Backbone as JSON Lines, residues from 0, in Angstrom:
{"i":0,"aa":"X","n":[-3.21,-38.15,51.51],"ca":[-2.92,-37.04,51.25],"c":[-3.77,-36.0,52.46]}
{"i":1,"aa":"X","n":[-3.03,-34.83,52.68],"ca":[-3.82,-34.02,53.8],"c":[-4.75,-33.29,53.1]}
{"i":2,"aa":"X","n":[-5.82,-32.13,53.75],"ca":[-6.68,-31.28,52.96],"c":[-5.92,-30.25,52.0]}
{"i":3,"aa":"X","n":[-5.01,-29.5,53.11],"ca":[-4.09,-28.44,52.51],"c":[-3.55,-28.92,51.58]}
{"i":4,"aa":"X","n":[-2.61,-30.18,51.37],"ca":[-1.81,-31.16,49.91],"c":[-3.25,-30.51,48.84]}
{"i":5,"aa":"X","n":[-4.59,-31.1,49.05],"ca":[-5.58,-31.18,47.98],"c":[-5.94,-29.79,47.79]}
{"i":6,"aa":"X","n":[-6.08,-28.92,48.5],"ca":[-6.54,-27.42,48.03],"c":[-5.64,-26.91,47.1]}
{"i":7,"aa":"X","n":[-4.12,-27.07,47.63],"ca":[-2.77,-26.24,46.97],"c":[-2.96,-27.4,45.41]}
{"i":8,"aa":"X","n":[-3.12,-28.51,45.25],"ca":[-2.7,-29.25,43.97],"c":[-4.04,-28.88,43.04]}
{"i":9,"aa":"X","n":[-5.4,-28.51,43.87],"ca":[-6.32,-27.89,42.81],"c":[-6.06,-26.1,42.58]}
{"i":10,"aa":"X","n":[-5.42,-25.76,43.07],"ca":[-5.45,-24.41,43.08],"c":[-4.22,-23.98,41.89]}
{"i":11,"aa":"X","n":[-3.22,-25.4,41.66],"ca":[-1.92,-24.57,40.69],"c":[-3.07,-24.71,39.01]}
{"i":12,"aa":"X","n":[-2.22,-23.96,38.46],"ca":[-2.86,-23.6,37.13],"c":[-1.77,-24.11,36.37]}
{"i":13,"aa":"X","n":[-2.16,-24.07,34.83],"ca":[-0.84,-24.79,33.76],"c":[0.37,-23.57,33.46]}
{"i":14,"aa":"X","n":[1.5,-24.23,33.6],"ca":[2.31,-23.2,33.42],"c":[2.08,-22.38,31.99]}
{"i":15,"aa":"X","n":[2.52,-21.22,31.52],"ca":[2.84,-20.62,30.54],"c":[3.67,-19.77,30.67]}
{"i":16,"aa":"X","n":[4.35,-19.97,29.01],"ca":[5.74,-19.87,29.22],"c":[5.89,-19.06,27.98]}
{"i":17,"aa":"X","n":[6.76,-18.02,28.19],"ca":[7.01,-16.73,27.61],"c":[8.68,-16.56,26.42]}
{"i":18,"aa":"X","n":[8.11,-16.55,25.72],"ca":[9.26,-16.8,24.39],"c":[9.5,-15.72,23.72]}
{"i":19,"aa":"X","n":[10.91,-14.95,23.53],"ca":[11.23,-14.05,22.86],"c":[10.94,-14.14,21.78]}
{"i":20,"aa":"X","n":[11.17,-12.72,20.66],"ca":[11.13,-13.54,18.98],"c":[11.72,-13.8,18.35]}
{"i":21,"aa":"X","n":[13.38,-13.49,18.73],"ca":[14.38,-14.42,18.51],"c":[14.16,-15.95,19.02]}
{"i":22,"aa":"X","n":[14.05,-16.64,19.64],"ca":[13.78,-17.84,20.15],"c":[12.56,-18.06,19.35]}
{"i":23,"aa":"X","n":[11.73,-17.52,18.94],"ca":[10.53,-17.86,18.77],"c":[10.77,-18.12,17.05]}
{"i":24,"aa":"X","n":[11.29,-17.33,16.39],"ca":[12.25,-17.19,14.78],"c":[13.0,-18.59,14.52]}
{"i":25,"aa":"X","n":[13.83,-18.76,15.5],"ca":[14.8,-20.07,15.67],"c":[14.03,-21.21,15.7]}
{"i":26,"aa":"X","n":[12.89,-21.06,16.6],"ca":[12.28,-22.56,16.42],"c":[11.53,-22.71,15.03]}
{"i":27,"aa":"X","n":[10.92,-21.63,14.53],"ca":[10.43,-22.02,13.02],"c":[11.04,-22.12,12.23]}
{"i":28,"aa":"X","n":[12.65,-21.72,12.04],"ca":[13.35,-22.28,10.93],"c":[13.79,-23.75,11.28]}
{"i":29,"aa":"X","n":[13.96,-24.04,12.56],"ca":[14.12,-25.79,12.84],"c":[12.83,-26.44,12.31]}
{"i":30,"aa":"X","n":[12.05,-25.64,12.29],"ca":[10.6,-27.24,11.96],"c":[9.46,-27.18,12.57]}
{"i":31,"aa":"X","n":[9.92,-26.13,14.31],"ca":[8.43,-27.04,15.38],"c":[7.55,-26.92,15.42]}
{"i":32,"aa":"X","n":[7.42,-26.43,13.63],"ca":[5.86,-25.17,13.66],"c":[5.17,-25.68,12.16]}
{"i":33,"aa":"X","n":[6.27,-26.99,11.89],"ca":[5.83,-27.57,10.46],"c":[4.28,-28.04,10.27]}
{"i":34,"aa":"X","n":[3.48,-27.85,9.25],"ca":[2.07,-27.78,9.04],"c":[1.44,-27.2,9.99]}
{"i":35,"aa":"X","n":[1.71,-26.07,11.17],"ca":[0.8,-25.58,11.87],"c":[0.82,-23.98,12.01]}
{"i":36,"aa":"X","n":[-0.39,-23.68,12.02],"ca":[-0.47,-22.08,12.6],"c":[-0.48,-21.22,12.82]}
{"i":37,"aa":"X","n":[0.59,-21.21,13.56],"ca":[1.13,-20.22,14.96],"c":[1.11,-18.71,14.82]}
{"i":38,"aa":"X","n":[1.29,-18.02,16.25],"ca":[1.7,-16.85,16.21],"c":[2.53,-16.49,17.75]}
{"i":39,"aa":"X","n":[3.19,-15.63,17.54],"ca":[3.92,-15.19,18.47],"c":[3.03,-13.52,19.42]}
{"i":40,"aa":"X","n":[2.21,-13.68,19.92],"ca":[1.24,-13.07,20.8],"c":[2.2,-12.63,22.04]}
{"i":41,"aa":"X","n":[2.63,-11.33,22.56],"ca":[3.03,-10.62,23.34],"c":[4.0,-12.16,24.2]}
{"i":42,"aa":"X","n":[5.06,-12.3,23.84],"ca":[5.52,-13.69,24.0],"c":[5.03,-14.86,24.07]}
{"i":43,"aa":"X","n":[4.08,-15.36,23.91],"ca":[3.02,-16.43,24.07],"c":[2.74,-16.94,22.76]}
{"i":44,"aa":"X","n":[3.03,-17.79,22.5],"ca":[2.65,-18.71,21.2],"c":[1.41,-19.47,20.99]}
{"i":45,"aa":"X","n":[0.68,-19.01,20.0],"ca":[-0.72,-19.49,20.23],"c":[-0.75,-20.09,18.59]}
{"i":46,"aa":"X","n":[-1.74,-21.31,18.52],"ca":[-2.08,-22.33,17.57],"c":[-3.46,-21.4,17.26]}
{"i":47,"aa":"X","n":[-3.53,-20.92,15.68],"ca":[-4.3,-20.54,14.78],"c":[-5.23,-21.37,14.61]}
{"i":48,"aa":"X","n":[-6.67,-21.43,14.23],"ca":[-7.72,-22.22,13.96],"c":[-7.33,-22.31,11.88]}
{"i":49,"aa":"X","n":[-7.19,-23.2,11.98],"ca":[-7.45,-23.78,10.08],"c":[-7.91,-22.52,9.54]}
{"i":50,"aa":"X","n":[-7.7,-22.19,7.81],"ca":[-8.26,-21.51,7.62],"c":[-9.44,-22.19,6.88]}
{"i":51,"aa":"X","n":[-10.52,-21.71,7.28],"ca":[-11.5,-22.34,6.34],"c":[-11.63,-21.5,4.43]}
{"i":52,"aa":"X","n":[-12.5,-22.34,3.8],"ca":[-12.59,-22.19,2.23],"c":[-12.88,-20.52,2.46]}
{"i":53,"aa":"X","n":[-13.96,-20.35,2.72],"ca":[-14.24,-19.2,2.3],"c":[-13.87,-17.66,2.8]}
{"i":54,"aa":"X","n":[-12.85,-17.83,4.55],"ca":[-11.59,-17.38,4.69],"c":[-10.72,-17.03,3.42]}
{"i":55,"aa":"X","n":[-10.09,-18.09,3.19],"ca":[-9.21,-18.01,1.88],"c":[-9.61,-17.08,1.04]}
{"i":56,"aa":"X","n":[-10.73,-17.76,-0.06],"ca":[-11.57,-17.26,-0.73],"c":[-11.54,-15.14,-0.89]}
{"i":57,"aa":"X","n":[-11.96,-14.94,0.52],"ca":[-11.96,-13.63,0.7],"c":[-11.0,-12.8,0.74]}
{"i":58,"aa":"X","n":[-10.33,-13.36,1.55],"ca":[-9.07,-12.79,1.07],"c":[-8.01,-12.61,0.68]}
{"i":59,"aa":"X","n":[-8.05,-13.63,-0.85],"ca":[-7.3,-13.72,-1.38],"c":[-7.95,-12.75,-2.59]}
{"i":60,"aa":"X","n":[-9.4,-12.46,-2.68],"ca":[-10.05,-12.23,-3.18],"c":[-9.57,-10.43,-3.37]}
{"i":61,"aa":"X","n":[-9.6,-10.49,-1.8],"ca":[-9.27,-8.59,-1.11],"c":[-7.86,-8.19,-1.32]}
{"i":62,"aa":"X","n":[-6.81,-9.22,-1.42],"ca":[-5.09,-9.19,-1.89],"c":[-5.41,-8.09,-3.29]}
{"i":63,"aa":"X","n":[-5.71,-8.84,-4.15],"ca":[-6.2,-8.0,-5.48],"c":[-6.67,-7.29,-5.51]}
{"i":64,"aa":"X","n":[-7.7,-6.75,-4.97],"ca":[-8.44,-5.83,-5.05],"c":[-7.5,-4.61,-4.52]}
{"i":65,"aa":"X","n":[-6.97,-4.93,-3.38],"ca":[-6.26,-4.15,-2.71],"c":[-4.66,-3.49,-3.58]}
{"i":66,"aa":"X","n":[-4.24,-4.51,-4.17],"ca":[-3.24,-5.24,-4.94],"c":[-3.89,-3.52,-6.1]}
{"i":67,"aa":"X","n":[-4.88,-3.89,-6.55],"ca":[-5.52,-2.97,-7.72],"c":[-5.5,-1.39,-7.73]}
{"i":68,"aa":"X","n":[-6.23,-1.64,-6.16],"ca":[-6.3,-0.03,-5.61],"c":[-5.22,0.55,-5.09]}
{"i":69,"aa":"X","n":[-4.48,0.17,-4.23],"ca":[-3.51,1.1,-3.49],"c":[-2.02,0.32,-3.84]}
{"i":70,"aa":"X","n":[-1.79,-0.54,-4.56],"ca":[-0.47,-1.26,-5.25],"c":[0.35,-0.21,-5.71]}
{"i":71,"aa":"X","n":[0.44,0.67,-6.34],"ca":[0.96,1.45,-7.04],"c":[2.0,2.2,-6.02]}
{"i":72,"aa":"X","n":[1.3,2.46,-5.15],"ca":[1.6,3.62,-3.83],"c":[2.26,2.66,-2.35]}
{"i":73,"aa":"X","n":[1.49,1.68,-2.14],"ca":[1.87,1.21,-1.08],"c":[2.03,-0.69,-1.26]}
{"i":74,"aa":"X","n":[2.5,-0.98,-0.6],"ca":[2.85,-2.35,-0.5],"c":[1.92,-3.14,0.24]}
{"i":75,"aa":"X","n":[0.95,-4.75,-0.28],"ca":[0.01,-4.87,-0.03],"c":[0.18,-6.47,0.48]}
{"i":76,"aa":"X","n":[0.69,-6.59,1.87],"ca":[0.83,-7.91,2.15],"c":[-0.26,-8.91,2.58]}
{"i":77,"aa":"X","n":[0.27,-10.29,2.08],"ca":[-0.87,-11.51,2.17],"c":[-0.19,-12.79,2.07]}
{"i":78,"aa":"X","n":[-0.46,-13.69,3.4],"ca":[-0.54,-12.43,4.49],"c":[1.31,-12.39,4.78]}
{"i":79,"aa":"X","n":[1.54,-12.06,6.19],"ca":[3.07,-12.2,5.96],"c":[3.07,-11.24,7.58]}
{"i":80,"aa":"X","n":[4.36,-11.63,8.42],"ca":[4.56,-11.17,9.5],"c":[4.39,-9.56,9.52]}
{"i":81,"aa":"X","n":[3.99,-9.36,10.67],"ca":[4.97,-8.01,11.67],"c":[5.5,-8.14,12.91]}
{"i":82,"aa":"X","n":[6.7,-7.3,13.01],"ca":[7.23,-7.34,14.35],"c":[6.59,-6.35,15.37]}
{"i":83,"aa":"X","n":[6.38,-6.49,16.11],"ca":[5.36,-5.77,17.28],"c":[5.73,-5.99,18.57]}
{"i":84,"aa":"X","n":[6.97,-5.18,18.57],"ca":[7.58,-5.82,20.25],"c":[8.06,-7.0,20.09]}
{"i":85,"aa":"X","n":[7.53,-7.64,21.43],"ca":[7.53,-9.22,21.4],"c":[6.33,-9.84,20.78]}
{"i":86,"aa":"X","n":[5.67,-9.12,19.97],"ca":[4.89,-10.21,19.19],"c":[5.13,-10.41,17.63]}
{"i":87,"aa":"X","n":[4.72,-11.06,16.94],"ca":[4.76,-11.51,15.55],"c":[3.88,-12.46,14.76]}
{"i":88,"aa":"X","n":[2.92,-11.23,14.74],"ca":[1.77,-11.91,14.33],"c":[1.53,-11.41,12.53]}
{"i":89,"aa":"X","n":[0.59,-12.67,12.11],"ca":[0.78,-12.7,10.85],"c":[-0.62,-12.36,9.98]}
{"i":90,"aa":"X","n":[-1.19,-11.0,10.15],"ca":[-2.58,-10.96,9.88],"c":[-2.77,-11.28,8.19]}
{"i":91,"aa":"X","n":[-4.03,-11.31,7.97],"ca":[-4.45,-11.74,6.46],"c":[-4.07,-11.04,5.69]}
{"i":92,"aa":"X","n":[-4.51,-9.56,6.02],"ca":[-3.83,-8.53,4.92],"c":[-2.98,-7.32,6.09]}
{"i":93,"aa":"X","n":[-1.52,-7.01,5.65],"ca":[-1.55,-5.44,6.37],"c":[-0.98,-4.52,5.04]}
{"i":94,"aa":"X","n":[-1.3,-3.39,4.77],"ca":[-0.7,-2.38,3.94],"c":[0.1,-1.65,4.57]}
{"i":95,"aa":"X","n":[0.96,-1.88,3.66],"ca":[2.51,-1.08,4.41],"c":[3.34,0.04,3.8]}
{"i":96,"aa":"X","n":[4.03,0.32,3.89],"ca":[4.93,1.61,3.49],"c":[6.01,0.97,2.8]}
{"i":97,"aa":"X","n":[6.33,1.87,1.71],"ca":[7.92,0.64,1.08],"c":[7.19,-0.2,0.14]}
{"i":98,"aa":"X","n":[8.68,-0.99,-0.56],"ca":[8.22,-2.43,-1.15],"c":[9.07,-3.5,-0.79]}
{"i":99,"aa":"X","n":[9.07,-4.6,-1.66],"ca":[9.15,-5.99,-1.04],"c":[10.86,-5.66,-0.98]}
{"i":100,"aa":"X","n":[11.57,-4.94,-1.45],"ca":[12.72,-4.93,-1.36],"c":[12.93,-4.12,0.01]}
{"i":101,"aa":"X","n":[12.22,-3.18,0.42],"ca":[12.25,-2.84,2.71],"c":[12.39,-4.23,2.82]}
{"i":102,"aa":"X","n":[12.01,-5.28,2.67],"ca":[11.69,-6.08,3.76],"c":[12.4,-7.35,3.73]}
{"i":103,"aa":"X","n":[13.63,-7.22,2.72],"ca":[14.37,-8.02,2.25],"c":[14.95,-9.04,3.64]}
{"i":104,"aa":"X","n":[15.53,-7.98,4.69],"ca":[16.15,-8.49,5.41],"c":[15.26,-8.13,6.92]}
{"i":105,"aa":"X","n":[14.09,-7.71,6.85],"ca":[13.23,-7.89,8.36],"c":[11.83,-7.27,8.32]}
{"i":106,"aa":"X","n":[10.97,-7.77,8.73],"ca":[9.52,-7.36,8.82],"c":[8.94,-6.49,9.06]}
{"i":107,"aa":"X","n":[8.06,-5.73,8.82],"ca":[8.03,-4.68,8.98],"c":[7.45,-4.45,10.4]}
{"i":108,"aa":"X","n":[7.43,-3.17,11.07],"ca":[7.23,-2.98,12.31],"c":[5.93,-2.27,12.08]}
{"i":109,"aa":"X","n":[5.65,-1.63,11.46],"ca":[4.26,-1.24,11.52],"c":[3.37,-1.35,10.32]}
{"i":110,"aa":"X","n":[1.97,-1.01,10.25],"ca":[0.96,-0.95,9.16],"c":[0.21,0.21,9.22]}
{"i":111,"aa":"X","n":[-0.2,0.53,7.88],"ca":[-0.99,1.47,7.45],"c":[-2.46,1.06,8.0]}
{"i":112,"aa":"X","n":[-2.52,0.0,7.67],"ca":[-4.04,-0.93,7.75],"c":[-3.56,-2.58,7.74]}
{"i":113,"aa":"X","n":[-4.8,-3.21,8.79],"ca":[-4.31,-4.64,9.31],"c":[-5.76,-4.65,8.85]}
{"i":114,"aa":"X","n":[-5.94,-6.21,8.43],"ca":[-7.54,-6.64,8.18],"c":[-7.27,-8.28,8.17]}
{"i":115,"aa":"X","n":[-8.44,-8.24,9.18],"ca":[-8.45,-9.72,9.13],"c":[-9.6,-10.45,9.3]}
{"i":116,"aa":"X","n":[-9.96,-11.7,8.18],"ca":[-11.22,-11.92,8.21],"c":[-11.53,-12.82,9.49]}
{"i":117,"aa":"X","n":[-12.94,-13.01,10.06],"ca":[-12.92,-13.72,11.21],"c":[-14.38,-14.45,10.98]}
{"i":118,"aa":"X","n":[-14.27,-15.79,11.57],"ca":[-15.43,-16.53,11.37],"c":[-15.02,-17.0,13.01]}
{"i":119,"aa":"X","n":[-14.46,-18.33,13.32],"ca":[-14.39,-18.9,14.08],"c":[-13.77,-17.98,15.29]}
{"i":120,"aa":"X","n":[-12.63,-17.39,15.02],"ca":[-11.83,-16.21,15.89],"c":[-12.06,-14.66,15.37]}
{"i":121,"aa":"X","n":[-14.07,-14.7,15.61],"ca":[-13.69,-13.62,16.06],"c":[-13.72,-12.78,17.39]}
{"i":122,"aa":"X","n":[-13.99,-13.18,18.1],"ca":[-14.2,-12.68,19.39],"c":[-12.37,-12.55,19.95]}
{"i":123,"aa":"X","n":[-11.26,-13.44,19.62],"ca":[-10.06,-13.45,19.43],"c":[-9.65,-12.23,18.72]}
{"i":124,"aa":"X","n":[-10.08,-12.37,17.5],"ca":[-9.96,-10.64,16.91],"c":[-10.47,-9.54,17.0]}
{"i":125,"aa":"X","n":[-11.57,-9.8,18.1],"ca":[-12.16,-8.05,18.44],"c":[-11.14,-8.1,19.75]}
{"i":126,"aa":"X","n":[-10.77,-8.99,20.69],"ca":[-9.92,-8.79,21.81],"c":[-8.39,-8.27,21.86]}
{"i":127,"aa":"X","n":[-7.59,-9.87,22.08],"ca":[-6.19,-9.71,21.54],"c":[-5.54,-9.14,20.53]}
{"i":128,"aa":"X","n":[-6.49,-9.29,19.08],"ca":[-5.33,-8.94,18.07],"c":[-5.57,-7.32,18.01]}
{"i":129,"aa":"X","n":[-7.03,-7.14,18.31],"ca":[-7.64,-5.63,18.36],"c":[-6.49,-4.83,18.88]}
{"i":130,"aa":"X","n":[-5.94,-5.56,20.84],"ca":[-5.84,-4.83,21.34],"c":[-4.03,-4.47,21.15]}
{"i":131,"aa":"X","n":[-3.5,-5.57,20.5],"ca":[-2.23,-5.75,20.11],"c":[-2.1,-5.18,19.01]}
{"i":132,"aa":"X","n":[-2.63,-4.55,18.38],"ca":[-2.22,-3.99,17.15],"c":[-2.63,-2.35,17.82]}
{"i":133,"aa":"X","n":[-3.38,-1.98,18.28],"ca":[-3.41,-0.94,18.69],"c":[-2.18,-0.47,19.45]}
{"i":134,"aa":"X","n":[-2.0,-1.35,20.42],"ca":[-0.93,-1.29,21.72],"c":[0.43,-0.85,20.74]}
{"i":135,"aa":"X","n":[0.65,-1.36,19.76],"ca":[1.49,-0.79,18.61],"c":[1.04,0.23,17.87]}
{"i":136,"aa":"X","n":[0.15,0.77,17.75],"ca":[0.2,2.3,16.96],"c":[-0.45,2.08,15.77]}
{"i":137,"aa":"X","n":[-0.98,1.06,15.31],"ca":[-1.36,0.94,14.11],"c":[-2.81,1.67,13.63]}
{"i":138,"aa":"X","n":[-3.01,2.7,13.03],"ca":[-3.86,3.79,13.33],"c":[-5.45,3.26,12.77]}
{"i":139,"aa":"X","n":[-5.32,1.86,11.87],"ca":[-6.89,1.33,11.62],"c":[-6.64,-0.36,11.35]}
{"i":140,"aa":"X","n":[-7.69,-0.94,11.64],"ca":[-7.73,-2.31,11.86],"c":[-9.16,-2.76,11.52]}
{"i":141,"aa":"X","n":[-9.84,-3.43,10.39],"ca":[-10.66,-3.78,10.02],"c":[-10.91,-5.15,10.17]}
{"i":142,"aa":"X","n":[-12.17,-5.54,10.71],"ca":[-12.39,-7.64,10.95],"c":[-13.62,-7.38,9.99]}
{"i":143,"aa":"X","n":[-13.41,-8.4,8.71],"ca":[-14.51,-9.0,8.07],"c":[-15.1,-9.97,8.87]}
{"i":144,"aa":"X","n":[-16.49,-9.78,9.08],"ca":[-17.19,-10.63,9.78],"c":[-17.9,-11.53,9.25]}
{"i":145,"aa":"X","n":[-17.08,-12.74,8.89],"ca":[-17.92,-13.49,7.78],"c":[-19.01,-14.51,7.96]}
{"i":146,"aa":"X","n":[-19.44,-14.43,9.47],"ca":[-19.98,-14.56,9.99],"c":[-21.61,-14.11,9.86]}
{"i":147,"aa":"X","n":[-21.79,-12.67,9.4],"ca":[-22.65,-11.74,9.44],"c":[-22.66,-10.97,7.76]}
{"i":148,"aa":"X","n":[-21.32,-11.12,6.96],"ca":[-20.84,-10.47,5.89],"c":[-20.81,-9.13,6.02]}
{"i":149,"aa":"X","n":[-20.31,-8.82,7.25],"ca":[-20.43,-7.52,7.6],"c":[-18.88,-6.7,7.83]}
{"i":150,"aa":"X","n":[-18.7,-5.49,8.25],"ca":[-17.17,-5.06,8.26],"c":[-17.28,-4.08,9.56]}
{"i":151,"aa":"X","n":[-15.95,-4.28,10.54],"ca":[-15.73,-3.71,11.68],"c":[-14.43,-2.82,11.4]}
{"i":152,"aa":"X","n":[-14.44,-1.55,11.18],"ca":[-13.68,-0.67,11.43],"c":[-13.13,-0.01,12.38]}
{"i":153,"aa":"X","n":[-11.76,-0.42,13.09],"ca":[-11.46,0.55,14.2],"c":[-10.15,1.46,13.6]}
{"i":154,"aa":"X","n":[-10.31,2.69,14.53],"ca":[-9.47,3.95,14.31],"c":[-9.28,4.69,15.72]}
{"i":155,"aa":"X","n":[-8.27,4.94,15.19],"ca":[-7.67,6.0,16.52],"c":[-7.6,5.04,17.81]}
{"i":156,"aa":"X","n":[-6.21,4.74,17.68],"ca":[-5.65,3.97,19.22],"c":[-5.67,4.39,20.51]}
{"i":157,"aa":"X","n":[-6.27,4.25,21.61],"ca":[-5.87,4.62,22.6],"c":[-5.66,4.07,24.09]}
{"i":158,"aa":"X","n":[-5.38,4.12,25.19],"ca":[-5.23,3.4,25.97],"c":[-6.84,2.89,26.68]}
{"i":159,"aa":"X","n":[-7.01,1.71,27.0],"ca":[-7.68,1.07,27.41],"c":[-7.38,-0.09,28.41]}
{"i":160,"aa":"X","n":[-7.74,-0.24,29.83],"ca":[-7.09,-0.93,30.6],"c":[-8.17,-2.39,30.66]}
{"i":161,"aa":"X","n":[-9.27,-2.27,30.34],"ca":[-10.09,-3.59,30.31],"c":[-9.6,-4.73,28.94]}
{"i":162,"aa":"X","n":[-9.24,-3.73,28.01],"ca":[-8.68,-4.78,26.79],"c":[-7.45,-5.53,27.55]}
{"i":163,"aa":"X","n":[-7.32,-6.82,26.62],"ca":[-5.92,-7.26,27.09],"c":[-4.56,-6.82,27.42]}
{"i":164,"aa":"X","n":[-4.14,-6.04,26.46],"ca":[-2.56,-5.51,25.92],"c":[-2.63,-4.39,26.14]}
{"i":165,"aa":"X","n":[-3.97,-3.29,27.29],"ca":[-3.72,-2.32,27.69],"c":[-4.64,-0.83,26.82]}
{"i":166,"aa":"X","n":[-4.57,-1.15,25.36],"ca":[-5.08,-0.25,24.42],"c":[-6.27,-0.99,23.73]}
{"i":167,"aa":"X","n":[-6.83,-0.08,23.02],"ca":[-8.38,-0.51,22.05],"c":[-8.07,1.3,20.97]}
{"i":168,"aa":"X","n":[-9.2,1.34,20.68],"ca":[-9.76,2.22,19.88],"c":[-10.67,2.96,20.04]}
{"i":169,"aa":"X","n":[-10.5,4.27,20.19],"ca":[-11.58,5.02,19.98],"c":[-12.62,5.4,19.17]}
{"i":170,"aa":"X","n":[-12.8,4.88,17.98],"ca":[-13.5,5.11,16.71],"c":[-14.1,3.38,16.84]}
{"i":171,"aa":"X","n":[-15.25,3.03,16.35],"ca":[-15.3,1.46,15.68],"c":[-16.7,2.07,14.85]}
{"i":172,"aa":"X","n":[-16.52,1.62,13.78],"ca":[-17.51,2.27,12.44],"c":[-18.12,0.39,11.91]}
{"i":173,"aa":"X","n":[-19.72,0.18,12.19],"ca":[-19.9,-1.24,11.73],"c":[-20.55,-0.99,10.29]}
{"i":174,"aa":"X","n":[-20.48,-1.83,8.96],"ca":[-20.86,-1.66,8.04],"c":[-20.98,-3.06,7.53]}
{"i":175,"aa":"X","n":[-22.14,-2.38,6.21],"ca":[-23.22,-3.82,5.8],"c":[-22.27,-4.11,4.42]}
{"i":176,"aa":"X","n":[-22.85,-5.19,3.91],"ca":[-22.56,-5.74,2.65],"c":[-22.14,-5.02,1.22]}
{"i":177,"aa":"X","n":[-23.32,-3.58,1.56],"ca":[-23.32,-2.68,0.81],"c":[-23.01,-1.48,0.81]}
{"i":178,"aa":"X","n":[-22.38,-1.37,1.87],"ca":[-21.47,0.28,2.15],"c":[-20.61,0.09,1.77]}
{"i":179,"aa":"X","n":[-19.28,1.17,1.79],"ca":[-18.3,1.55,1.31],"c":[-17.66,1.78,2.5]}
{"i":180,"aa":"X","n":[-16.05,1.75,2.43],"ca":[-15.38,2.26,2.89],"c":[-14.1,2.95,2.47]}
{"i":181,"aa":"X","n":[-13.52,3.9,2.66],"ca":[-12.27,3.97,2.1],"c":[-11.24,4.01,3.46]}
{"i":182,"aa":"X","n":[-10.39,3.62,3.42],"ca":[-9.14,3.59,4.66],"c":[-8.68,4.82,4.74]}
{"i":183,"aa":"X","n":[-7.88,5.01,5.78],"ca":[-7.46,6.44,6.15],"c":[-6.36,7.48,5.23]}
{"i":184,"aa":"X","n":[-5.71,5.88,4.97],"ca":[-4.3,6.13,4.13],"c":[-4.56,6.45,2.75]}
{"i":185,"aa":"X","n":[-6.09,6.08,2.16],"ca":[-6.36,6.69,1.06],"c":[-8.0,6.9,0.63]}
{"i":186,"aa":"X","n":[-8.14,8.17,1.56],"ca":[-9.88,8.77,1.59],"c":[-10.19,8.48,0.07]}
{"i":187,"aa":"X","n":[-9.36,8.76,-1.11],"ca":[-10.54,9.14,-2.34],"c":[-11.01,7.66,-3.06]}
{"i":188,"aa":"X","n":[-9.78,6.97,-2.3],"ca":[-10.73,5.44,-2.72],"c":[-10.87,4.54,-2.37]}
{"i":189,"aa":"X","n":[-12.48,4.29,-2.0],"ca":[-13.27,3.66,-1.3],"c":[-13.39,1.78,-1.74]}
{"i":190,"aa":"X","n":[-13.74,1.26,-0.91],"ca":[-13.81,-0.12,-1.14],"c":[-15.17,-0.38,-0.87]}
{"i":191,"aa":"X","n":[-16.06,-1.01,-1.55],"ca":[-17.17,-1.99,-0.85],"c":[-17.12,-3.27,-0.08]}
{"i":192,"aa":"X","n":[-18.0,-2.93,1.08],"ca":[-17.39,-4.5,1.93],"c":[-17.51,-5.66,1.25]}
{"i":193,"aa":"X","n":[-18.72,-5.58,-0.25],"ca":[-19.09,-6.83,-0.47],"c":[-18.36,-7.42,-1.51]}
{"i":194,"aa":"X","n":[-17.14,-6.69,-1.74],"ca":[-16.31,-6.89,-2.9],"c":[-15.37,-7.31,-1.79]}
{"i":195,"aa":"X","n":[-15.26,-7.71,-0.68],"ca":[-14.1,-8.38,-0.15],"c":[-14.65,-9.29,0.78]}
{"i":196,"aa":"X","n":[-15.99,-10.08,0.09],"ca":[-16.18,-11.13,0.71],"c":[-16.71,-12.35,-0.56]}
{"i":197,"aa":"X","n":[-16.2,-13.49,-0.82],"ca":[-17.01,-14.6,-1.53],"c":[-17.85,-15.57,-1.22]}
{"i":198,"aa":"X","n":[-18.83,-15.51,-1.35],"ca":[-19.45,-16.24,-1.16],"c":[-19.93,-17.75,-1.91]}
{"i":199,"aa":"X","n":[-19.9,-19.25,-1.7],"ca":[-20.27,-20.01,-2.42],"c":[-20.98,-20.36,-3.38]}
{"i":200,"aa":"X","n":[-21.11,-20.43,-4.36],"ca":[-22.45,-20.57,-5.61],"c":[-23.02,-22.02,-5.04]}
{"i":201,"aa":"X","n":[-24.75,-21.25,-5.37],"ca":[-25.21,-22.1,-5.07],"c":[-25.61,-23.18,-6.2]}
{"i":202,"aa":"X","n":[-25.43,-24.77,-5.87],"ca":[-25.33,-25.22,-7.11],"c":[-27.12,-25.87,-7.69]}
{"i":203,"aa":"X","n":[-27.3,-26.15,-8.81],"ca":[-28.56,-26.18,-9.18],"c":[-28.79,-27.77,-9.11]}
{"i":204,"aa":"X","n":[-29.79,-27.98,-8.89],"ca":[-30.29,-29.53,-8.86],"c":[-29.69,-30.19,-10.04]}
């Protein structure tokens, strides 16, 4: 094989296929993703990491907490797809307007607040997921960092060419476990960060 052919071969990159949301949903109905956690992100099917025990316990606890605090006025989805243009992410928690009957024939196309619980997916949630939600105009995005038991709150979507999908958030607030935060849609009902996180009980000898 010639040097030119070798160079051309070494420069090749794996193909990346784009899927429409309709094609993605049809594949899901056919069972092609059975037993796998996947999301459609800007036309690409992304396989997500398995949910760990702390992730599940914390998001489950937070869903109950949010339902108690905000459920009389808003719908707390856990988890549930959002239809965001060419994307269909499934955030751990999304607070939306309406009720279950509102979304009997379609997924919400926006949210008042999206929450992701992050451990191994932290950098992905800080970049791709953040940029995706900002591009969709979602006003507020929280990352519960399970590595440090802190919360990162992002607010006010703005264009940002340095992020994957061209958008980010102007405001970033970092809170520790002992601090509180109130969502923009309900400023008089704060929640303590520690109430969103479940720690494993220590076993006595």
